[in-house]
C-alpha positions as protocol buffer text, in pm:
chain_id: "A"
residue {
  index: 1
  type: MET
  ca { x: 12226 y: 8549 z: 12467 }
}
residue {
  index: 2
  type: HIS
  ca { x: 11795 y: 8421 z: 12487 }
}
residue {
  index: 3
  type: LYS
  ca { x: 11833 y: 8065 z: 12315 }
}
residue {
  index: 4
  type: GLU
  ca { x: 11519 y: 8102 z: 12057 }
}
residue {
  index: 5
  type: ASP
  ca { x: 11319 y: 7849 z: 11859 }
}
residue {
  index: 6
  type: ASN
  ca { x: 11524 y: 7785 z: 11440 }
}
residue {
  index: 7
  type: LYS
  ca { x: 11166 y: 7893 z: 11322 }
}
residue {
  index: 8
  type: HIS
  ca { x: 10887 y: 8148 z: 11448 }
}
residue {
  index: 9
  type: LYS
  ca { x: 10536 y: 8175 z: 11300 }
}
residue {
  index: 10
  type: GLN
  ca { x: 10214 y: 8374 z: 11280 }
}
residue {
  index: 11
  type: SER
  ca { x: 9914 y: 8198 z: 11265 }
}
residue {
  index: 12
  type: GLU
  ca { x: 9768 y: 8088 z: 10931 }
}
residue {
  index: 13
  type: GLY
  ca { x: 9641 y: 8345 z: 10747 }
}
residue {
  index: 14
  type: VAL
  ca { x: 9448 y: 8502 z: 10429 }
}
residue {
  index: 15
  type: ILE
  ca { x: 9681 y: 8709 z: 10227 }
}
residue {
  index: 16
  type: TYR
  ca { x: 9515 y: 8973 z: 10004 }
}
residue {
  index: 17
  type: GLY
  ca { x: 9536 y: 9206 z: 9696 }
}
residue {
  index: 18
  type: ARG
  ca { x: 9683 y: 9173 z: 9335 }
}
residue {
  index: 19
  type: ASN
  ca { x: 10042 y: 9218 z: 9420 }
}
residue {
  index: 20
  type: SER
  ca { x: 10075 y: 9047 z: 9735 }
}
residue {
  index: 21
  type: VAL
  ca { x: 9927 y: 8736 z: 9560 }
}
residue {
  index: 22
  type: LEU
  ca { x: 10125 y: 8731 z: 9339 }
}
residue {
  index: 23
  type: GLU
  ca { x: 10451 y: 8786 z: 9512 }
}
residue {
  index: 24
  type: LEU
  ca { x: 10381 y: 8525 z: 9751 }
}
residue {
  index: 25
  type: LEU
  ca { x: 10349 y: 8306 z: 9490 }
}
residue {
  index: 26
  type: LYS
  ca { x: 10651 y: 8399 z: 9267 }
}
residue {
  index: 27
  type: ALA
  ca { x: 10830 y: 8317 z: 9563 }
}
residue {
  index: 28
  type: GLY
  ca { x: 10745 y: 7996 z: 9685 }
}
residue {
  index: 29
  type: LYS
  ca { x: 10786 y: 8007 z: 10049 }
}
residue {
  index: 30
  type: ARG
  ca { x: 10520 y: 7961 z: 10230 }
}
residue {
  index: 31
  type: THR
  ca { x: 10233 y: 7657 z: 10110 }
}
residue {
  index: 32
  type: VAL
  ca { x: 9937 y: 7857 z: 9987 }
}
residue {
  index: 33
  type: ASN
  ca { x: 9645 y: 7599 z: 10066 }
}
residue {
  index: 34
  type: LYS
  ca { x: 9343 y: 7741 z: 9819 }
}
residue {
  index: 35
  type: LEU
  ca { x: 9299 y: 8064 z: 9556 }
}
residue {
  index: 36
  type: ILE
  ca { x: 9052 y: 8223 z: 9604 }
}
residue {
  index: 37
  type: VAL
  ca { x: 8915 y: 8468 z: 9286 }
}
residue {
  index: 38
  type: ALA
  ca { x: 8595 y: 8684 z: 9250 }
}
residue {
  index: 39
  type: GLN
  ca { x: 8391 y: 8618 z: 8965 }
}
residue {
  index: 40
  type: THR
  ca { x: 8403 y: 8954 z: 8827 }
}
residue {
  index: 41
  type: ALA
  ca { x: 8812 y: 8986 z: 8867 }
}
residue {
  index: 42
  type: ARG
  ca { x: 9022 y: 9012 z: 8506 }
}
residue {
  index: 43
  type: GLY
  ca { x: 9290 y: 9210 z: 8446 }
}
residue {
  index: 44
  type: SER
  ca { x: 9647 y: 9097 z: 8353 }
}
residue {
  index: 45
  type: ALA
  ca { x: 9765 y: 9022 z: 8731 }
}
residue {
  index: 46
  type: ILE
  ca { x: 9466 y: 8802 z: 8778 }
}
residue {
  index: 47
  type: SER
  ca { x: 9527 y: 8603 z: 8468 }
}
residue {
  index: 48
  type: GLU
  ca { x: 9912 y: 8547 z: 8570 }
}
residue {
  index: 49
  type: ILE
  ca { x: 9815 y: 8483 z: 8976 }
}
residue {
  index: 50
  type: ILE
  ca { x: 9589 y: 8216 z: 8816 }
}
residue {
  index: 51
  type: ASN
  ca { x: 9854 y: 8060 z: 8578 }
}
residue {
  index: 52
  type: ILE
  ca { x: 10116 y: 8016 z: 8861 }
}
residue {
  index: 53
  type: ALA
  ca { x: 9819 y: 7862 z: 9074 }
}
residue {
  index: 54
  type: LYS
  ca { x: 9696 y: 7620 z: 8811 }
}
residue {
  index: 55
  type: GLN
  ca { x: 10126 y: 7553 z: 8775 }
}
residue {
  index: 56
  type: LYS
  ca { x: 10178 y: 7461 z: 9110 }
}
residue {
  index: 57
  type: GLY
  ca { x: 9850 y: 7255 z: 9190 }
}
residue {
  index: 58
  type: ILE
  ca { x: 9701 y: 7528 z: 9450 }
}
residue {
  index: 59
  type: ALA
  ca { x: 9284 y: 7487 z: 9426 }
}
residue {
  index: 60
  type: ILE
  ca { x: 9117 y: 7742 z: 9248 }
}
residue {
  index: 61
  type: HIS
  ca { x: 8761 y: 7900 z: 9410 }
}
residue {
  index: 62
  type: ASN
  ca { x: 8617 y: 8127 z: 9204 }
}
residue {
  index: 63
  type: VAL
  ca { x: 8313 y: 8253 z: 9436 }
}
residue {
  index: 64
  type: PRO
  ca { x: 8102 y: 8634 z: 9423 }
}
residue {
  index: 65
  type: PRO
  ca { x: 8375 y: 8922 z: 9497 }
}
residue {
  index: 66
  type: GLU
  ca { x: 8089 y: 9040 z: 9781 }
}
residue {
  index: 67
  type: LYS
  ca { x: 8239 y: 8675 z: 9955 }
}
residue {
  index: 68
  type: LEU
  ca { x: 8559 y: 8851 z: 9947 }
}
residue {
  index: 69
  type: ASP
  ca { x: 8473 y: 9164 z: 10078 }
}
residue {
  index: 70
  type: LYS
  ca { x: 8492 y: 8910 z: 10445 }
}
residue {
  index: 71
  type: PHE
  ca { x: 8849 y: 8937 z: 10425 }
}
residue {
  index: 72
  type: HIS
  ca { x: 8908 y: 9317 z: 10324 }
}
residue {
  index: 73
  type: GLU
  ca { x: 8724 y: 9560 z: 10131 }
}
residue {
  index: 74
  type: HIS
  ca { x: 9011 y: 9690 z: 9902 }
}
residue {
  index: 75
  type: SER
  ca { x: 9057 y: 9259 z: 9867 }
}
residue {
  index: 76
  type: GLN
  ca { x: 9138 y: 9351 z: 9444 }
}
residue {
  index: 77
  type: GLY
  ca { x: 8929 y: 9052 z: 9401 }
}
residue {
  index: 78
  type: ILE
  ca { x: 9193 y: 8808 z: 9477 }
}
residue {
  index: 79
  type: ALA
  ca { x: 9257 y: 8567 z: 9835 }
}
residue {
  index: 80
  type: VAL
  ca { x: 9494 y: 8330 z: 9960 }
}
residue {
  index: 81
  type: GLU
  ca { x: 9467 y: 8077 z: 10238 }
}
residue {
  index: 82
  type: VAL
  ca { x: 9843 y: 8027 z: 10326 }
}
residue {
  index: 83
  type: SER
  ca { x: 10040 y: 7851 z: 10562 }
}
residue {
  index: 84
  type: PRO
  ca { x: 10220 y: 8069 z: 10910 }
}
residue {
  index: 85
  type: MET
  ca { x: 10515 y: 8356 z: 10855 }
}
residue {
  index: 86
  type: GLU
  ca { x: 10813 y: 8181 z: 10902 }
}
residue {
  index: 87
  type: TYR
  ca { x: 11099 y: 8388 z: 11064 }
}
residue {
  index: 88
  type: ILE
  ca { x: 11449 y: 8314 z: 11037 }
}
residue {
  index: 89
  type: GLU
  ca { x: 11683 y: 8288 z: 11326 }
}
residue {
  index: 90
  type: LEU
  ca { x: 11896 y: 8549 z: 11435 }
}
residue {
  index: 91
  type: SER
  ca { x: 12178 y: 8327 z: 11384 }
}
residue {
  index: 92
  type: VAL
  ca { x: 12124 y: 8177 z: 11046 }
}
residue {
  index: 93
  type: LEU
  ca { x: 12033 y: 8528 z: 10901 }
}
residue {
  index: 94
  type: ILE
  ca { x: 12427 y: 8656 z: 11045 }
}
residue {
  index: 95
  type: GLU
  ca { x: 12515 y: 8355 z: 10871 }
}
residue {
  index: 96
  type: LYS
  ca { x: 12305 y: 8456 z: 10555 }
}
residue {
  index: 97
  type: ALA
  ca { x: 12386 y: 8815 z: 10503 }
}
residue {
  index: 98
  type: LYS
  ca { x: 12792 y: 8738 z: 10583 }
}
residue {
  index: 99
  type: GLN
  ca { x: 12777 y: 8617 z: 10219 }
}
residue {
  index: 100
  type: SER
  ca { x: 12701 y: 8935 z: 10083 }
}
residue {
  index: 101
  type: PRO
  ca { x: 13023 y: 9168 z: 10007 }
}
residue {
  index: 102
  type: LYS
  ca { x: 12908 y: 9446 z: 10210 }
}
residue {
  index: 103
  type: PRO
  ca { x: 12630 y: 9337 z: 10463 }
}
residue {
  index: 104
  type: LEU
  ca { x: 12329 y: 9495 z: 10584 }
}
residue {
  index: 105
  type: LEU
  ca { x: 12084 y: 9425 z: 10823 }
}
residue {
  index: 106
  type: ILE
  ca { x: 11789 y: 9614 z: 10968 }
}
residue {
  index: 107
  type: ILE
  ca { x: 11716 y: 9667 z: 11294 }
}
residue {
  index: 108
  type: LEU
  ca { x: 11356 y: 9831 z: 11356 }
}
residue {
  index: 109
  type: ASP
  ca { x: 11318 y: 9916 z: 11694 }
}
residue {
  index: 110
  type: GLY
  ca { x: 10921 y: 9941 z: 11787 }
}
residue {
  index: 111
  type: ILE
  ca { x: 10753 y: 9996 z: 11470 }
}
residue {
  index: 112
  type: GLN
  ca { x: 10364 y: 9929 z: 11570 }
}
residue {
  index: 113
  type: ASP
  ca { x: 10216 y: 10040 z: 11274 }
}
residue {
  index: 114
  type: PRO
  ca { x: 10085 y: 9759 z: 11006 }
}
residue {
  index: 115
  type: HIS
  ca { x: 10135 y: 10020 z: 10707 }
}
residue {
  index: 116
  type: ASN
  ca { x: 10511 y: 10136 z: 10835 }
}
residue {
  index: 117
  type: LEU
  ca { x: 10667 y: 9783 z: 10813 }
}
residue {
  index: 118
  type: GLY
  ca { x: 10489 y: 9707 z: 10506 }
}
residue {
  index: 119
  type: ALA
  ca { x: 10655 y: 10026 z: 10379 }
}
residue {
  index: 120
  type: ILE
  ca { x: 11016 y: 9975 z: 10562 }
}
residue {
  index: 121
  type: ILE
  ca { x: 10992 y: 9627 z: 10461 }
}
residue {
  index: 122
  type: ARG
  ca { x: 10927 y: 9732 z: 10084 }
}
residue {
  index: 123
  type: ASN
  ca { x: 11181 y: 9965 z: 10108 }
}
residue {
  index: 124
  type: CYS
  ca { x: 11451 y: 9714 z: 10259 }
}
residue {
  index: 125
  type: VAL
  ca { x: 11409 y: 9494 z: 9905 }
}
residue {
  index: 126
  type: ALA
  ca { x: 11398 y: 9805 z: 9696 }
}
residue {
  index: 127
  type: PHE
  ca { x: 11766 y: 9881 z: 9836 }
}
residue {
  index: 128
  type: GLY
  ca { x: 11862 y: 9584 z: 9919 }
}
residue {
  index: 129
  type: ALA
  ca { x: 11889 y: 9508 z: 10280 }
}
residue {
  index: 130
  type: ASP
  ca { x: 12045 y: 9103 z: 10322 }
}
residue {
  index: 131
  type: GLY
  ca { x: 11714 y: 9092 z: 10614 }
}
residue {
  index: 132
  type: VAL
  ca { x: 11533 y: 9265 z: 10890 }
}
residue {
  index: 133
  type: ILE
  ca { x: 11521 y: 9236 z: 11225 }
}
residue {
  index: 134
  type: ILE
  ca { x: 11196 y: 9269 z: 11467 }
}
residue {
  index: 135
  type: PRO
  ca { x: 11110 y: 9256 z: 11839 }
}
residue {
  index: 136
  type: LYS
  ca { x: 10855 y: 9019 z: 11912 }
}
residue {
  index: 137
  type: TRP
  ca { x: 10749 y: 9231 z: 12191 }
}
residue {
  index: 138
  type: ARG
  ca { x: 10538 y: 9573 z: 12173 }
}
residue {
  index: 139
  type: ALA
  ca { x: 10578 y: 9606 z: 11763 }
}
residue {
  index: 140
  type: VAL
  ca { x: 10370 y: 9450 z: 11467 }
}
residue {
  index: 141
  type: GLY
  ca { x: 10472 y: 9170 z: 11343 }
}
residue {
  index: 142
  type: VAL
  ca { x: 10386 y: 9016 z: 10947 }
}
residue {
  index: 143
  type: ASN
  ca { x: 10057 y: 9000 z: 10890 }
}
residue {
  index: 144
  type: GLU
  ca { x: 9823 y: 9029 z: 10619 }
}
residue {
  index: 145
  type: THR
  ca { x: 9821 y: 9453 z: 10648 }
}
residue {
  index: 146
  type: VAL
  ca { x: 10206 y: 9436 z: 10680 }
}
residue {
  index: 147
  type: SER
  ca { x: 10260 y: 9236 z: 10324 }
}
residue {
  index: 148
  type: LYS
  ca { x: 9960 y: 9445 z: 10065 }
}
residue {
  index: 149
  type: ALA
  ca { x: 10163 y: 9765 z: 10225 }
}
residue {
  index: 150
  type: SER
  ca { x: 10489 y: 9578 z: 10093 }
}
residue {
  index: 151
  type: ALA
  ca { x: 10324 y: 9462 z: 9780 }
}
residue {
  index: 152
  type: GLY
  ca { x: 10440 y: 9167 z: 9914 }
}
residue {
  index: 153
  type: ALA
  ca { x: 10750 y: 9217 z: 9925 }
}
residue {
  index: 154
  type: VAL
  ca { x: 10797 y: 9070 z: 10290 }
}
residue {
  index: 155
  type: GLU
  ca { x: 10780 y: 8731 z: 10028 }
}
residue {
  index: 156
  type: HIS
  ca { x: 11167 y: 8816 z: 9915 }
}
residue {
  index: 157
  type: ILE
  ca { x: 11337 y: 8935 z: 10223 }
}
residue {
  index: 158
  type: SER
  ca { x: 11448 y: 8725 z: 10519 }
}
residue {
  index: 159
  type: ILE
  ca { x: 11272 y: 8849 z: 10856 }
}
residue {
  index: 160
  type: SER
  ca { x: 11421 y: 8753 z: 11240 }
}
residue {
  index: 161
  type: LYS
  ca { x: 11151 y: 8799 z: 11541 }
}
residue {
  index: 162
  type: VAL
  ca { x: 11425 y: 8859 z: 11852 }
}
residue {
  index: 163
  type: VAL
  ca { x: 11304 y: 8826 z: 12227 }
}
residue {
  index: 164
  type: ASN
  ca { x: 11570 y: 9146 z: 12332 }
}
residue {
  index: 165
  type: ILE
  ca { x: 11685 y: 9391 z: 12052 }
}
residue {
  index: 166
  type: ASN
  ca { x: 12046 y: 9465 z: 12278 }
}
residue {
  index: 167
  type: GLN
  ca { x: 12111 y: 9109 z: 12330 }
}
residue {
  index: 168
  type: ALA
  ca { x: 12079 y: 9100 z: 11933 }
}
residue {
  index: 169
  type: MET
  ca { x: 12307 y: 9411 z: 11879 }
}
residue {
  index: 170
  type: ASP
  ca { x: 12531 y: 9205 z: 12143 }
}
residue {
  index: 171
  type: LEU
  ca { x: 12511 y: 8885 z: 11850 }
}
residue {
  index: 172
  type: LEU
  ca { x: 12573 y: 9144 z: 11568 }
}
residue {
  index: 173
  type: LYS
  ca { x: 12884 y: 9297 z: 11695 }
}
residue {
  index: 174
  type: GLU
  ca { x: 12998 y: 8934 z: 11788 }
}
residue {
  index: 175
  type: ASN
  ca { x: 12984 y: 8862 z: 11404 }
}
residue {
  index: 176
  type: ASN
  ca { x: 13143 y: 9200 z: 11345 }
}
residue {
  index: 177
  type: PHE
  ca { x: 12862 y: 9377 z: 11304 }
}
residue {
  index: 178
  type: TRP
  ca { x: 12856 y: 9757 z: 11358 }
}
residue {
  index: 179
  type: ILE
  ca { x: 12561 y: 9979 z: 11477 }
}
residue {
  index: 180
  type: ALA
  ca { x: 12471 y: 10259 z: 11373 }
}
residue {
  index: 181
  type: GLY
  ca { x: 12099 y: 10400 z: 11563 }
}
residue {
  index: 182
  type: ALA
  ca { x: 11923 y: 10627 z: 11321 }
}
residue {
  index: 183
  type: GLU
  ca { x: 11855 y: 10978 z: 11550 }
}
residue {
  index: 184
  type: ASN
  ca { x: 11802 y: 11316 z: 11470 }
}
residue {
  index: 185
  type: GLY
  ca { x: 12066 y: 11597 z: 11556 }
}
residue {
  index: 186
  type: ASN
  ca { x: 12371 y: 11348 z: 11498 }
}
residue {
  index: 187
  type: GLN
  ca { x: 12599 y: 11276 z: 11235 }
}
residue {
  index: 188
  type: ILE
  ca { x: 12531 y: 11337 z: 10837 }
}
residue {
  index: 189
  type: LEU
  ca { x: 12455 y: 11047 z: 10684 }
}
residue {
  index: 190
  type: GLU
  ca { x: 12546 y: 11120 z: 10382 }
}
residue {
  index: 191
  type: LYS
  ca { x: 12891 y: 11249 z: 10527 }
}
residue {
  index: 192
  type: VAL
  ca { x: 12946 y: 10959 z: 10750 }
}
residue {
  index: 193
  type: ASP
  ca { x: 13267 y: 10700 z: 10592 }
}
residue {
  index: 194
  type: LEU
  ca { x: 13066 y: 10372 z: 10649 }
}
residue {
  index: 195
  type: PRO
  ca { x: 13174 y: 10021 z: 10807 }
}
residue {
  index: 196
  type: PHE
  ca { x: 13074 y: 9699 z: 10707 }
}
residue {
  index: 197
  type: PRO
  ca { x: 12908 y: 9474 z: 10760 }
}
residue {
  index: 198
  type: LEU
  ca { x: 12630 y: 9686 z: 10882 }
}
residue {
  index: 199
  type: VAL
  ca { x: 12313 y: 9713 z: 11127 }
}
residue {
  index: 200
  type: ILE
  ca { x: 12060 y: 10025 z: 11062 }
}
residue {
  index: 201
  type: ILE
  ca { x: 11810 y: 10124 z: 11317 }
}
residue {
  index: 202
  type: ILE
  ca { x: 11515 y: 10297 z: 11319 }
}
residue {
  index: 203
  type: GLY
  ca { x: 11311 y: 10348 z: 11587 }
}
residue {
  index: 204
  type: SER
  ca { x: 10952 y: 10325 z: 11692 }
}
residue {
  index: 205
  type: GLU
  ca { x: 10758 y: 10641 z: 11566 }
}
residue {
  index: 206
  type: GLY
  ca { x: 10719 y: 10956 z: 11717 }
}
residue {
  index: 207
  type: PHE
  ca { x: 10962 y: 10782 z: 12002 }
}
residue {
  index: 208
  type: GLY
  ca { x: 11288 y: 10713 z: 11841 }
}
residue {
  index: 209
  type: LEU
  ca { x: 11532 y: 10457 z: 11942 }
}
residue {
  index: 210
  type: GLN
  ca { x: 11526 y: 10356 z: 12334 }
}
residue {
  index: 211
  type: ASN
  ca { x: 11741 y: 10515 z: 12515 }
}
residue {
  index: 212
  type: LEU
  ca { x: 11920 y: 10205 z: 12548 }
}
residue {
  index: 213
  type: THR
  ca { x: 11935 y: 10103 z: 12221 }
}
residue {
  index: 214
  type: LYS
  ca { x: 12101 y: 10418 z: 12171 }
}
residue {
  index: 215
  type: ARG
  ca { x: 12342 y: 10362 z: 12406 }
}
residue {
  index: 216
  type: ASN
  ca { x: 12454 y: 10070 z: 12230 }
}
residue {
  index: 217
  type: CYS
  ca { x: 12494 y: 10160 z: 11880 }
}
residue {
  index: 218
  type: ASP
  ca { x: 12844 y: 10188 z: 11744 }
}
residue {
  index: 219
  type: PHE
  ca { x: 12790 y: 10533 z: 11618 }
}
residue {
  index: 220
  type: LEU
  ca { x: 12448 y: 10756 z: 11573 }
}
residue {
  index: 221
  type: ILE
  ca { x: 12314 y: 10893 z: 11209 }
}
residue {
  index: 222
  type: SER
  ca { x: 12088 y: 11123 z: 11048 }
}
residue {
  index: 223
  type: ILE
  ca { x: 11948 y: 11313 z: 10705 }
}
residue {
  index: 224
  type: PRO
  ca { x: 11887 y: 11680 z: 10739 }
}
residue {
  index: 225
  type: HIS
  ca { x: 11552 y: 11859 z: 10691 }
}
residue {
  index: 226
  type: LYS
  ca { x: 11469 y: 12146 z: 10739 }
}
residue {
  index: 227
  type: SER
  ca { x: 11335 y: 12286 z: 11097 }
}
residue {
  index: 228
  type: THR
  ca { x: 11027 y: 12426 z: 10985 }
}
residue {
  index: 229
  type: VAL
  ca { x: 10981 y: 11995 z: 10963 }
}
residue {
  index: 230
  type: SER
  ca { x: 10988 y: 11798 z: 11298 }
}
residue {
  index: 231
  type: SER
  ca { x: 11077 y: 11492 z: 11136 }
}
residue {
  index: 232
  type: LEU
  ca { x: 11023 y: 11225 z: 10862 }
}
residue {
  index: 233
  type: ASN
  ca { x: 10788 y: 10955 z: 10921 }
}
residue {
  index: 234
  type: ALA
  ca { x: 10973 y: 10610 z: 10993 }
}
residue {
  index: 235
  type: SER
  ca { x: 10864 y: 10511 z: 10665 }
}
residue {
  index: 236
  type: CYS
  ca { x: 10980 y: 10760 z: 10476 }
}
residue {
  index: 237
  type: ALA
  ca { x: 11336 y: 10768 z: 10659 }
}
residue {
  index: 238
  type: SER
  ca { x: 11346 y: 10424 z: 10594 }
}
residue {
  index: 239
  type: ALA
  ca { x: 11406 y: 10532 z: 10255 }
}
residue {
  index: 240
  type: VAL
  ca { x: 11598 y: 10802 z: 10233 }
}
residue {
  index: 241
  type: ILE
  ca { x: 11874 y: 10634 z: 10478 }
}
residue {
  index: 242
  type: LEU
  ca { x: 11872 y: 10300 z: 10262 }
}
residue {
  index: 243
  type: TYR
  ca { x: 11892 y: 10502 z: 9946 }
}
residue {
  index: 244
  type: GLU
  ca { x: 12202 y: 10687 z: 10096 }
}
residue {
  index: 245
  type: VAL
  ca { x: 12383 y: 10332 z: 10241 }
}
residue {
  index: 246
  type: SER
  ca { x: 12305 y: 10178 z: 9902 }
}
residue {
  index: 247
  type: LYS
  ca { x: 12494 y: 10439 z: 9703 }
}
residue {
  index: 248
  type: LYS
  ca { x: 12770 y: 10351 z: 9964 }
}
residue {
  index: 249
  type: ARG
  ca { x: 12768 y: 9967 z: 9921 }
}
residue {
  index: 250
  type: LYS
  ca { x: 12884 y: 10028 z: 9594 }
}
residue {
  index: 251
  type: ILE
  ca { x: 13230 y: 10214 z: 9696 }
}
residue {
  index: 252
  type: ALA
  ca { x: 13490 y: 10012 z: 9657 }
}
residue {
  index: 253
  type: CYS
  ca { x: 13630 y: 9936 z: 9989 }
}
residue {
  index: 254
  type: GLN
  ca { x: 13770 y: 9739 z: 10285 }
}
residue {
  index: 255
  type: PRO
  ca { x: 13507 y: 9622 z: 10589 }
}
residue {
  index: 256
  type: ASN
  ca { x: 13658 y: 9719 z: 10916 }
}
residue {
  index: 257
  type: THR
  ca { x: 13755 y: 9402 z: 11150 }
}
residue {
  index: 258
  type: THR
  ca { x: 13699 y: 9529 z: 11504 }
}
residue {
  index: 259
  type: ASN
  ca { x: 13420 y: 9738 z: 11649 }
}
residue {
  index: 260
  type: ALA
  ca { x: 13437 y: 10031 z: 11857 }
}
């Protein structure tokens, strides 16, 4: 497998929005250079953010509200300048996931809309996935729009960025993970006995899974929907899939030790 750096980073940037900033400060994973607060900003979330910033010794800049408009028109009166987002090495993510009673990782195969990526990551956190894997090429990375769309959930889950999805799948299989691809028209997820450790692969918007990725899956799953609707978008589909998988993870069973 291609050897990657221990950590991959996005460029430094600005995170805006009350939930995103609050969750970033709570998580404490990134270095915050300064907190920027509109002079007109009020509310319990703003007070909590300022209190946390003071406790952490973060510089606080009170500015006219129009100054925050340069970051985003919906900044909600708050923003932080932060260090780069750190991506975890895949091998480290696998070892961390193995500490879970029923390891679950999510691969996102070419999600290009940052709002979709943010929503999916939020779903992953909400339903207890152990980590997210995204490709380095032809897909969006974690940026400020993704952070805002996830309501800060990106700060609460490990994310790995890999050069090649199929090589990543090979490494996961070597570590006894089963690979399930989400694809319309296949086994209904509700009726499938899921093996663990498990990886669920969700394909790109409009195109689904790539053919090679699909062939490398151990099995394919789908969610039922009326024929009048062609398909759910990636973020909605991920919520349904993760909810169903979260129910199955609570069922006591012995994990499979070999892959099909």
